[in-house]
FIGULO-309819 format. One record per residue: x, y, z of N, C-alpha, C in turn; residue in three letters. Coordinates in steps of 0.2 Angstrom, whole numbers. Each point is the difference from the previous one (the first is absolute). Last residue first. Layout:
! FIGULO-309819
+-------+-------+-------+-------+-------+-------+-------+-------+-------+------+
:   n_u :   n_v :   n_w :  ca_u :  ca_v :  ca_w :   c_u :   c_v :   c_w : gulo :
+-------+-------+-------+-------+-------+-------+-------+-------+-------+------+
:     X :     Y :     Z :     X :     Y :     Z :     X :     Y :     Z :  ala :
...
+-------+-------+-------+-------+-------+-------+-------+-------+-------+------+
This chain:
! FIGULO-309819
+-------+-------+-------+-------+-------+-------+-------+-------+-------+------+
:   n_u :   n_v :   n_w :  ca_u :  ca_v :  ca_w :   c_u :   c_v :   c_w : gulo :
+-------+-------+-------+-------+-------+-------+-------+-------+-------+------+
:   790 :   421 :   924 :     2 :     5 :     3 :     9 :     2 :    -3 :  unk :
:   -28 :   -11 :    -6 :     8 :     4 :    -2 :     1 :     4 :     5 :  unk :
:   -19 :   -18 :    -4 :     4 :     4 :     5 :     5 :     3 :    -2 :  unk :
:   -20 :   -13 :   -14 :     6 :     1 :     3 :     0 :     6 :     4 :  unk :
:   -22 :   -11 :    -3 :     3 :     5 :    -1 :     7 :     0 :     1 :  unk :
:   -20 :   -18 :   -11 :     5 :     0 :     6 :     4 :     7 :    -1 :  unk :
:   -25 :   -14 :    -7 :     7 :     4 :    -4 :     4 :     1 :     9 :  unk :
:   -21 :   -16 :   -14 :     2 :     3 :     7 :     7 :     1 :    -3 :  unk :
:   -21 :     5 :   -16 :     5 :    -5 :     3 :     3 :     2 :     6 :  unk :
:   -16 :    12 :   -13 :    -4 :    -5 :     1 :     6 :    -7 :     0 :  unk :
:    -4 :    29 :    10 :     4 :    -5 :    -4 :    -4 :    -9 :    -1 :  unk :
:    -8 :    20 :    15 :    -3 :    -1 :    -7 :     5 :    -4 :    -5 :  unk :
:     9 :     9 :    23 :    -8 :    -5 :     0 :    -2 :    -4 :    -7 :  unk :
:    15 :    21 :     4 :     4 :    -6 :    -2 :    -6 :    -7 :     1 :  unk :
:     2 :    21 :    17 :     1 :     0 :    -9 :     1 :    -7 :     1 :  unk :
:    -3 :    11 :    21 :    -6 :    -1 :    -3 :    -1 :    -1 :    -8 :  unk :
:    20 :    -3 :    16 :    -1 :     8 :     2 :    -8 :     0 :    -8 :  unk :
:     9 :   -21 :    -3 :     4 :     4 :     4 :    -2 :     8 :     0 :  unk :
:   -16 :   -25 :    -4 :     4 :     7 :    -2 :     6 :     1 :     3 :  unk :
:   -17 :   -21 :    -9 :     4 :     1 :     4 :     5 :     6 :     0 :  unk :
:   -17 :   -11 :   -15 :    -3 :     1 :     6 :     6 :     3 :     6 :  unk :
:     6 :    -6 :   -23 :    -2 :    -5 :     5 :    -4 :     0 :     4 :  unk :
:    20 :    13 :     0 :    -3 :    -3 :    -4 :    -4 :    -6 :     0 :  unk :
:    25 :     4 :    14 :    -7 :     6 :    -3 :    -5 :    -4 :    -6 :  unk :
:    23 :    -5 :    20 :    -4 :    -3 :    -4 :    -6 :     5 :    -1 :  unk :
:    26 :    -4 :    12 :    -6 :     5 :    -1 :    -4 :    -1 :    -7 :  unk :
:    16 :   -20 :    10 :    -1 :     5 :    -5 :    -7 :     5 :     2 :  unk :
:    13 :   -20 :    10 :    -1 :     4 :     3 :    -1 :     7 :    -4 :  unk :
:    -8 :   -23 :    -9 :     7 :     1 :     5 :    -4 :     6 :     5 :  unk :
:   -18 :   -19 :   -10 :     6 :     5 :    -3 :     5 :     3 :     6 :  unk :
:   -21 :   -22 :    -9 :     5 :     6 :     7 :     6 :     3 :    -4 :  unk :
:   -29 :    -6 :    -8 :     7 :     0 :    -1 :     4 :     3 :     7 :  unk :
:   -23 :    -9 :     1 :     1 :     2 :    -9 :     7 :     0 :     0 :  unk :
:   -17 :   -10 :    19 :     7 :     2 :     0 :     0 :     1 :    -8 :  unk :
:   -17 :    -9 :    20 :     0 :     1 :    -8 :     5 :     4 :     0 :  unk :
:    -3 :    -4 :    21 :    -3 :    -7 :    -4 :     2 :     1 :    -7 :  unk :
:    17 :    11 :    21 :    -5 :     1 :    -5 :    -2 :    -6 :    -4 :  unk :
:    10 :     5 :    25 :    -1 :    -5 :    -6 :    -6 :     2 :    -5 :  unk :
:    19 :    10 :    22 :    -6 :     0 :    -3 :     0 :    -4 :    -9 :  unk :
:    16 :    10 :    23 :    -1 :    -6 :    -3 :    -6 :     0 :    -5 :  unk :
:    15 :    21 :     4 :    -4 :    -3 :     6 :    -2 :    -7 :    -4 :  unk :
:    13 :    18 :    -9 :     2 :     2 :     7 :    -5 :    -4 :     4 :  unk :
:    11 :     1 :   -26 :    -4 :    -1 :     4 :     1 :    -1 :     8 :  unk :
:    11 :     3 :   -23 :    -2 :     7 :     4 :    -4 :    -4 :     5 :  unk :
:     6 :   -14 :   -16 :     8 :     2 :     4 :    -3 :     7 :     4 :  unk :
:   -16 :   -12 :   -14 :     3 :    -4 :     4 :     4 :     5 :     4 :  unk :
:   -18 :     9 :   -15 :     7 :     1 :     0 :     2 :    -3 :     7 :  unk :
:   -21 :    -1 :   -18 :     1 :    -2 :     6 :     7 :     2 :     1 :  unk :
:   -24 :     4 :   -16 :     7 :     0 :     0 :     2 :    -2 :     7 :  unk :
:   -22 :    -1 :    -7 :     2 :     0 :    -6 :    10 :    -1 :     0 :  unk :
:   -21 :   -10 :    18 :     2 :     6 :    -2 :     6 :     0 :    -6 :  unk :
:   -22 :   -10 :    18 :     5 :    -1 :    -9 :     3 :     7 :    -1 :  unk :
:   -12 :   -17 :    23 :     4 :     6 :    -3 :     1 :    -2 :    -7 :  unk :
:   -20 :    -9 :    18 :     5 :    -1 :    -4 :     3 :     6 :    -2 :  unk :
:   -19 :   -11 :    19 :     3 :     5 :    -3 :     7 :    -1 :    -5 :  unk :
:   -27 :   -10 :    11 :     8 :     0 :    -3 :     1 :     6 :    -2 :  unk :
:   -20 :    -1 :    11 :     2 :    -7 :    -1 :     6 :    -1 :    -1 :  unk :
:    -4 :    23 :    14 :     0 :    -3 :    -8 :     1 :    -9 :     1 :  unk :
:     4 :    21 :    17 :    -5 :    -9 :     1 :    -2 :    -2 :    -6 :  unk :
:    10 :    20 :     8 :    -6 :     1 :    -1 :    -3 :    -6 :    -1 :  unk :
:    23 :     4 :     5 :    -5 :     0 :     6 :    -6 :     2 :    -2 :  unk :
:    17 :    -4 :   -15 :    -4 :    -5 :     1 :    -4 :     0 :     6 :  unk :
:    10 :    20 :   -11 :    -6 :    -3 :    -3 :    -2 :    -7 :     1 :  unk :
:    19 :    12 :    10 :    -7 :     3 :     1 :    -4 :    -2 :    -3 :  unk :
:    19 :   -12 :    -3 :    -2 :     0 :     7 :    -4 :     4 :     1 :  unk :
:     8 :     3 :   -21 :    -3 :    -8 :     0 :    -2 :    -1 :     8 :  unk :
:    11 :    20 :    -7 :    -7 :     0 :    -3 :    -4 :    -6 :     3 :  unk :
:    24 :     2 :     7 :    -6 :     6 :     4 :    -6 :    -1 :    -3 :  unk :
:    17 :   -10 :   -12 :    -2 :    -2 :     7 :    -4 :     2 :     3 :  unk :
:     8 :    10 :   -19 :    -5 :    -6 :    -1 :    -3 :    -4 :     6 :  unk :
:    16 :    20 :     3 :    -7 :     2 :    -3 :    -6 :    -6 :    -1 :  unk :
:    24 :    -5 :     3 :    -3 :     3 :     9 :    -7 :     1 :    -2 :  unk :
:    17 :    -9 :   -15 :    -4 :    -2 :     1 :    -6 :     1 :     5 :  unk :
:    18 :     9 :   -13 :     3 :    -1 :     6 :    -4 :    -7 :     3 :  unk :
:    -5 :     6 :   -24 :     7 :     1 :     3 :     2 :    -4 :     7 :  unk :
:   -19 :    -3 :   -20 :     2 :    -2 :     7 :     7 :     2 :     0 :  unk :
:   -22 :     8 :   -17 :     8 :    -2 :     1 :     1 :    -1 :    10 :  unk :
:   -22 :     3 :   -14 :     5 :     1 :    -6 :     7 :    -2 :     3 :  unk :
:   -24 :    -8 :     9 :     5 :     1 :     2 :     4 :     3 :    -7 :  unk :
:   -24 :   -12 :    11 :     2 :     1 :    -9 :     7 :     6 :     3 :  unk :
:   -17 :   -19 :    16 :     4 :     7 :    -1 :     4 :     2 :    -7 :  unk :
:   -23 :   -18 :     6 :     7 :     0 :    -3 :     3 :     8 :     1 :  unk :
:   -19 :   -18 :    14 :     1 :     7 :    -4 :     8 :    -1 :    -2 :  unk :
:   -28 :   -11 :     7 :     8 :    -2 :    -2 :     5 :     5 :    -3 :  unk :
:   -20 :    -1 :    21 :     2 :     2 :    -8 :     6 :    -4 :    -3 :  unk :
:   -10 :     3 :    22 :    -3 :    -6 :    -2 :     1 :     1 :    -8 :  unk :
:     3 :    24 :    11 :    -3 :    -9 :     4 :    -2 :    -2 :    -4 :  unk :
:     5 :    21 :    -4 :     5 :    -5 :    -3 :    -3 :    -7 :     3 :  unk :
:   -12 :    25 :    -3 :     1 :    -3 :     3 :     5 :    -7 :    -3 :  unk :
:    -2 :    26 :   -12 :    -4 :    -7 :     0 :     5 :    -4 :     6 :  unk :
:     7 :    21 :    -7 :    -3 :     0 :     6 :    -4 :    -6 :     0 :  unk :
:    26 :     8 :    -1 :    -7 :    -4 :    -6 :    -5 :    -1 :     6 :  unk :
:    19 :    22 :     0 :    -1 :    -7 :     3 :    -6 :    -4 :    -4 :  unk :
:    21 :    19 :    -3 :    -9 :     0 :    -2 :     0 :    -7 :     3 :  unk :
:    19 :    10 :     8 :    -2 :     5 :    -5 :    -6 :    -1 :    -1 :  unk :
:    15 :   -10 :    18 :    -5 :    -3 :    -3 :    -1 :     8 :    -2 :  unk :
:    24 :    -5 :     9 :    -4 :     2 :     0 :    -6 :    -3 :    -6 :  unk :
:    22 :   -10 :    12 :    -4 :     2 :    -5 :    -6 :     4 :     0 :  unk :
:    28 :    -5 :    10 :    -7 :     1 :     2 :    -4 :     2 :    -7 :  unk :
:    22 :    -7 :    -2 :    -6 :    -7 :     1 :    -4 :     2 :     4 :  unk :
:    16 :    13 :   -13 :     1 :     1 :     7 :    -4 :    -8 :     4 :  unk :
:    12 :     4 :   -25 :    -9 :    -1 :     3 :     5 :     0 :     7 :  unk :
:    12 :    13 :   -20 :     0 :    -4 :     6 :    -6 :    -2 :     4 :  unk :
:     3 :    14 :   -18 :     3 :    -4 :    -3 :    -1 :    -7 :     7 :  unk :
:   -10 :    21 :     2 :    -4 :    -4 :    -4 :     4 :    -8 :    -2 :  unk :
:     1 :    15 :    24 :     5 :    -1 :    -7 :    -6 :    -5 :    -4 :  unk :
:   -16 :     4 :    18 :     8 :     3 :     0 :     3 :    -2 :    -8 :  unk :
:   -23 :   -14 :     6 :     3 :     7 :     5 :     7 :     1 :    -5 :  unk :
:   -18 :   -15 :   -12 :     4 :    -1 :     5 :     2 :     6 :     1 :  unk :
:   -23 :    -5 :   -11 :     5 :     3 :     1 :     5 :    -3 :     4 :  unk :
:   -25 :    -8 :   -13 :     7 :     2 :     6 :     4 :     5 :    -2 :  unk :
:   -28 :   -12 :    -8 :     7 :     5 :    -1 :     5 :     2 :     6 :  unk :
:   -19 :   -20 :   -13 :     2 :     4 :     6 :     7 :     5 :    -1 :  unk :
:   -23 :   -13 :   -13 :     8 :     5 :     0 :     1 :     1 :     6 :  unk :
:   -16 :   -22 :   -14 :     0 :     7 :     8 :     7 :     4 :    -3 :  unk :
:   -20 :   -20 :   -15 :     6 :     6 :     2 :     1 :     5 :     5 :  unk :
:   -10 :   -26 :    -6 :    -2 :     8 :     2 :     4 :     2 :     3 :  unk :
:    -8 :   -22 :   -17 :     2 :     2 :     6 :     0 :     7 :     0 :  unk :
:    -5 :   -26 :   -12 :    -1 :     5 :     2 :     2 :     4 :     6 :  unk :
:    14 :   -13 :   -20 :    -5 :    -2 :     6 :    -4 :     5 :     1 :  unk :
:    20 :    -4 :   -15 :    -6 :    -2 :    -3 :    -4 :     0 :     6 :  unk :
:    21 :    16 :    -7 :    -3 :    -5 :     4 :    -7 :    -2 :    -1 :  unk :
:    15 :    16 :   -12 :     1 :    -7 :    -1 :    -3 :    -4 :     5 :  unk :
:    -1 :    23 :     3 :    -3 :     1 :    -7 :     2 :    -8 :    -3 :  unk :
:    10 :     6 :    19 :    -6 :     0 :     2 :    -2 :    -1 :    -7 :  unk :
:    20 :     7 :     0 :    -2 :    -8 :     4 :    -5 :    -1 :    -1 :  unk :
:     5 :    22 :    -7 :     4 :    -5 :    -5 :    -2 :    -8 :     3 :  unk :
:    -3 :    19 :    15 :    -6 :    -1 :    -6 :     3 :    -3 :    -4 :  unk :
:    14 :     1 :    18 :    -6 :    -1 :     2 :    -6 :     1 :    -8 :  unk :
:    21 :     9 :    -2 :     2 :    -8 :     1 :    -7 :    -3 :     2 :  unk :
:     0 :    22 :     0 :     2 :    -2 :    -8 :    -1 :    -6 :     0 :  unk :
:    -1 :    11 :    22 :    -5 :     1 :    -4 :     0 :    -3 :    -8 :  unk :
:    14 :     0 :    21 :    -1 :    -5 :    -4 :    -6 :     1 :    -5 :  unk :
:    11 :    19 :    12 :     6 :    -5 :    -3 :    -5 :    -5 :    -4 :  unk :
:    -9 :    14 :    18 :     0 :     2 :    -8 :     2 :    -5 :    -6 :  unk :
:   -12 :    -8 :    20 :     2 :     6 :    -5 :     6 :     2 :     3 :  unk :
:   -10 :   -25 :     0 :     3 :     5 :     4 :     2 :     4 :    -3 :  unk :
:   -21 :   -18 :    -5 :     5 :     5 :    -2 :     3 :     3 :     5 :  unk :
:   -15 :   -21 :     1 :     1 :     5 :     3 :     7 :     3 :    -2 :  unk :
:   -22 :   -19 :    -5 :     8 :     3 :    -2 :     2 :     6 :     4 :  unk :
:   -20 :   -21 :     6 :     0 :     6 :    -1 :     9 :     3 :    -1 :  unk :
:   -16 :   -22 :    -8 :     6 :     1 :     5 :    -1 :     8 :     0 :  unk :
:   -12 :   -25 :    -4 :     0 :     5 :     0 :     3 :     6 :     3 :  unk :
:     0 :   -27 :   -12 :     1 :     4 :     7 :    -2 :     8 :    -3 :  unk :
:     5 :   -18 :   -15 :    -7 :    -1 :     5 :     0 :     4 :     7 :  unk :
:    24 :    -4 :   -10 :    -6 :    -1 :    -5 :    -4 :    -2 :     5 :  unk :
:    22 :     8 :     5 :    -9 :     4 :     3 :    -5 :    -4 :    -4 :  unk :
:    25 :    -4 :    -4 :    -1 :    -2 :     6 :    -9 :     1 :     3 :  unk :
:     8 :     1 :   -24 :     1 :    -5 :     4 :    -2 :     0 :     4 :  unk :
:     1 :    20 :    -6 :    -5 :    -1 :    -2 :     0 :    -9 :     0 :  unk :
:    18 :    13 :     4 :    -4 :     1 :     6 :    -8 :    -3 :    -2 :  unk :
:    21 :    -4 :   -14 :     0 :    -3 :     7 :    -6 :     3 :     4 :  unk :
:     1 :     9 :   -19 :    -3 :    -7 :    -2 :     0 :    -4 :     7 :  unk :
:     6 :    22 :    -1 :    -5 :     1 :     0 :    -2 :    -8 :    -1 :  unk :
:    22 :     5 :    -1 :    -1 :     1 :     6 :    -7 :    -2 :     0 :  unk :
:     9 :     0 :   -21 :     0 :    -5 :     5 :    -2 :     1 :     6 :  unk :
:    -1 :    17 :   -13 :    -6 :    -5 :    -4 :     2 :    -7 :     6 :  unk :
:    15 :    20 :     3 :    -8 :     1 :     4 :    -3 :    -6 :    -3 :  unk :
:    20 :    -2 :   -11 :    -1 :    -2 :     9 :    -6 :     2 :     2 :  unk :
:     3 :     7 :   -21 :     1 :    -8 :    -1 :     1 :    -3 :     8 :  unk :
:     2 :    23 :    -5 :    -8 :    -1 :    -2 :    -1 :    -7 :     1 :  unk :
:    20 :    11 :     3 :    -5 :    -1 :     6 :    -5 :     0 :    -1 :  unk :
:    16 :    -3 :   -18 :     1 :    -7 :     7 :    -4 :     4 :     5 :  unk :
:    -2 :    14 :   -19 :    -1 :    -6 :     1 :    -1 :    -6 :     3 :  unk :
:     9 :    23 :     4 :    -7 :    -1 :     0 :    -2 :    -8 :    -2 :  unk :
:    24 :     6 :    10 :    -3 :     0 :    -6 :    -8 :    -2 :    -1 :  unk :
:    20 :     5 :    22 :    -6 :    -6 :    -3 :    -5 :     4 :    -6 :  unk :
:    19 :    12 :     7 :     0 :    -5 :     5 :    -3 :    -6 :    -3 :  unk :
:     7 :    25 :   -11 :    -3 :    -4 :    -1 :     2 :    -7 :     4 :  unk :
:     6 :    27 :     4 :     1 :    -7 :    -5 :    -3 :    -5 :     1 :  unk :
:    -5 :    27 :     2 :     0 :    -6 :     3 :     2 :    -7 :    -4 :  unk :
:     5 :    29 :    -1 :    -5 :    -6 :    -5 :     1 :    -6 :     6 :  unk :
:     4 :    25 :    10 :     3 :    -6 :    -5 :    -3 :    -4 :    -1 :  unk :
:    -3 :    19 :    12 :    -1 :     0 :    -8 :     2 :    -5 :    -1 :  unk :
:    -4 :     1 :    23 :    -6 :     2 :    -2 :     1 :     0 :    -9 :  unk :
:    19 :    -2 :    14 :    -4 :    -7 :     1 :    -6 :     2 :    -6 :  unk :
:    11 :    20 :     8 :     4 :    -4 :    -7 :    -3 :    -8 :    -1 :  unk :
:   -10 :    13 :    20 :     0 :     4 :    -7 :     5 :    -4 :    -6 :  unk :
:     2 :    -5 :    22 :    -6 :    -5 :    -3 :     0 :     3 :    -6 :  unk :
:    25 :     1 :     6 :    -7 :     1 :     2 :    -6 :    -1 :    -2 :  unk :
:    25 :   -12 :     3 :    -4 :     2 :    -6 :    -6 :     4 :     4 :  unk :
:    25 :     0 :     9 :    -5 :    -4 :     0 :    -5 :     4 :    -5 :  unk :
:    27 :    -1 :    -5 :    -6 :     4 :     5 :    -8 :    -3 :     0 :  unk :
+-------+-------+-------+-------+-------+-------+-------+-------+-------+------+
């Protein structure tokens, strides 16, 4: 019998990536970014809502001047499957022209949302634009997309925690967990 969302919400997620491993990787990503952007000023863009924890952890390790912007997006339709149609719910008000932009995403699943965001922001003529994602599901990609700074590749697990939610829950977990589908 298929599990309902009610059942999923009562389950305790199993640990996929423990906190200590997450924090170590966040530091490595920050060091890579510091190396590449030394002497530059950067506009760091956080994709809401899922990326806010990852974003705040990374930027605390960055050693160059930056401004922080927030971009809210939502994919239409069934939440488990991105339709590729992306609705901007909160836009960046600052001009990005001639700025070095880094886009922070929590998870690249189909790649359609990040692809849309990158193309939208490229149209604003930044000096450079790169992406940083904590997680990526290579098997789920529906479009070719390069992530410049990637934390972890994962399988098709339904992940939660560290900013990522299921029906609004679990964002506060300090680790990346996954919910087992009990069939």
